[in-house]
N, C-alpha and C positions, 0 to 999 in steps of 0.2 A: 504494500500500500504506500502511496506517495504521501509524504509529509508536505502538504501544500502551504508553504510559507506565504506565497503571493496571495492566496485566497484568504488566509487568516489575517494578513496585514490589511487587506481591504475591509474586513469586518472590524478590525481594531480602529480603523480610521473613522468609522461611524461613531464608535465610543469616544474617541479622542475629540472629534468635532463637537459632539454634544457637550463634552466636559469643558471645552474651551468656551462655548457659549455660556455655560453656567458660571464659569469663573469670571468672564467679562462682565456679566450681570452683577455678580457679587462684589467684585473689587473695582470694576470700571476701567480695568487696564488689560490690554492684550498681551498674553504670554509672548516672549520674544527669544529668538536664538540668533547668535552671530557665529558664523562659520569662517574661520581663518584659513585661507588657501594660499600657500607659499609656492610660487613657481607655476609651471604650465604642464605638469604631468597629465596626459590624456586620461589616465585611469582616475586620478584624483579629481580632475574637473568633472568627469562623469559622476563620481560619487557625490560631490558637493551639489551638483545640479539636481540629483535625485533627492537629496535631503531638502533642498529649497522647494522643489515641487511638492514634496510631502507636507512641508509646513504650510504651503499655500492651500492645499486641499483641506486641511483641518482647521485653518484659521489662525495658525501661529505666525507671528511676524518674523519671518526668516530672512536673513541677509547674508550674502557671501562677501567677505572682505578679501579682495585679491591683492597679494603682495608679491613683489619680484623675488626670483629665486636667489638673487645675490644680496638680499636684505641682511643686515647685520643682526646678530643675536640681540644686541642692545636695543636696536630700533624695534624689533619684533616684540621684545618684552615691554617697551614703552607703550606699544599698541595694546597689548594685553592688559596692562595696568589701567589704561584709559577706559577699557571696557569693564574692568573690575569695578571702577568707580562710577560707572554710568548706571543710574538707578532704573533706566528704561530697559536694561539688558538683564534677562533672567538666566540665560544659558550661553556658555562659550564653548565652542568645539574647535580644536586645532586639527585640521586634516593631516593625517600621517601617510607616508613618511615625510619628514622635513629634510631639507638639503643637508648634506653630510657635514657642513661646517657649523651646524647648529646642534647643540646638546639637547636632544629631545626630552630627556628626563628632567633636566633643569628647567626648560621652558614650560613643560606641562605642569610643573609645580608652581609656576607663576600665575596660573589661573586660580582665581579664588575658589576654594572648596565648595562654597555656596553657589557657584555658577558653573562648576565642572559638571558636564552632562555625559562625559565618557567614563567617569569613575576611575580616572587614571592618576588623580592627585594622590599623594601618599596618604593623606588623611582619609580620603574616601576608600582607598584600597584597604587601609587599616580597619575601617568600620566593617567592610565586608568580611575580613578575616577574623574579626572579633564579634561577629553576629550582631552588629549594631545597625539600626535603620540608616540607610543612606543610598547614594546612587551606585548602581552596579553597571559595569561595562556593558554596552548595548548588545554586542554580539552574544555573549554568554546568556544575558537576560532573555534575548530573543529565542535562543535555543530552548531554554527552560519553558518559556511561554508556549512554544510549539509542542513540546513533549506533553505538557499539561493539557493543552487543547485536545490532543488526540488520546488523552487518558492513558498514557503509557506509564505503567508502574515503575517507580524508581527505587522504592524501599526494598532493601535486601538484594538488589540486582548488582551485578558486577559491571562497572563502567570503566572503559579505558579511554583516556584522552591522549591523542597523538599530537604532541606539540606543547610547549611550556611557556608561551609568550605571556607577558603581563596583560596584554590586550584581550586574549582569548583563552589560551590553554589553562593557565593557573586559576583565574577566576571561575572558569567553567567547572574545573575540578572541585573547587570549593562549593559551588552551588549544588553540584551533584552529591557531594558529601553531606551537605546540609539537608538534602532530601533523603538522606539515609541510604544512598547507594554506597557500595564499597568501590573505591576509586584507585586506579593506577594511572600515573602519568608516564608516558614513554616519549623518547626524544631521539635525536640523532646519535647520541652516545649510548643508547640502550642496545645491549647485545640481544639479537634475535627478537626483534619487535613482534614478529608473527606469533611467537609463543604466547604473547599477551593478547594481541588483537583477536586471535582465533578462539579465545575463551570468553570474550566480552559479550555480555547480554546487550549492552549499549556501547556503541563505538562512535566516538566523536573525533573528527580529524581536522586539524588546522595546521598544515605544514607548508602550504604554498608550492606543492609539487604536483604537476598534472598526473592524474591516474595513479597516484602512489600506492593506494590500497587496491589490491587485486583479489579475485575471488578466493584464492588459496589462503588469504589472510583473514577471512571472515567466517564466523560461526553461523551455520544455517539457522534462520529464524531470528537473527539478531536485529536490533534497531541501529541503523547507520545514519549518522548526522555528518554531512559534508560541509564544512565551513569554508573550504577553499574555493577560490575563483581564479582561474588561470586562462590566459589567452593563448590558444594554440592555432596558428594560422588565422582563419576568420571566425573560429569558434571559441566559445567560452566553455571550459570544462572544470570540474572540481578536482579535489585531491583523491577522490574515490572513482574507480572505474565503474561508472553507473551502469553501463550496458552489461558488464560481466556480473555485477552484484545484485541488480534489481530483482532477479528471480530467486536469489538466495535469501536475501533479507526479508524480514516481515514488514518493516517500514524503512523507507529511505528518503532522504531529501534530494530533490533535483538541483542541478546547477545549469542555468540560473533558475530562480523561482522558489528556492528553499529558504536558506538562512539569510540571504541578502535582504529581502524585503522585511524580514523580522528584525534585522539589525536597525533599520530605519524606524520601524514601528516602536521598538524599545527606546530608541533615542528620543522620540517625541514624548513618550511616557516620562522619560527622565527630565525633559524640559518642564513638564507640568509638575513633576515632583518638586523640583527646585523652586518653581513659581509659588506653589502652595506653601512650602516651608517658609518662604520669604514673607508672604502676606499673612500667614497665620501667626508668625512671630511679631 
């Protein structure tokens, strides 16, 4: 069965749109998001345009701030600080990756934790790992939303996460663990990854390698979540060989149309989370 992230994201947009209407009536202020795009990467441009369009559809005031690829770290931080102090801005997102001359971790931590909608500030990451309410990185949150929508049981299941990034792998492993799954994280230094993936009831893959997971690496009847999106020629493919595995898995996400739309959906929920915390305070 296909885990249809695109379809669920459309359903979520109805909920989001209605919630935005309620919040605007209650507080008289439109929720807002500012997306900082550094450089002209075609992939990044496509991602931020998708986020802007999603904001438009649900009534969030979304704006893309385009900056040159040769911008200095100091000037970029000055821009972030100006948004931190702008009361009209509820959420700030820095599109990754940043140019190599910029320290990503340092810059991400310059975003106010109360306006961070990607959950990458050290304070928000700490809240996740200490089970405190806060913003959760959008892709892992979107994965969990998708699994819950399809009523896929997590409690007591063996979940394997392939990839250990701060953006996806590690927070996703924490969310699965919090849902009472037993979790193993494997990565490029793991010896014999197949030994783990073949035992997984739930297999989540985020490594950025086209068709990395093949049918011999998957347990029949497992749930396979493919976070990757890679361009191969004119096609977009995931980290999982979809054609090989679709008849083996009980559930599988397509690429595109699986986790990607759910990432944007979760991002919008994060914007509203920060907005509501701000005005309730």
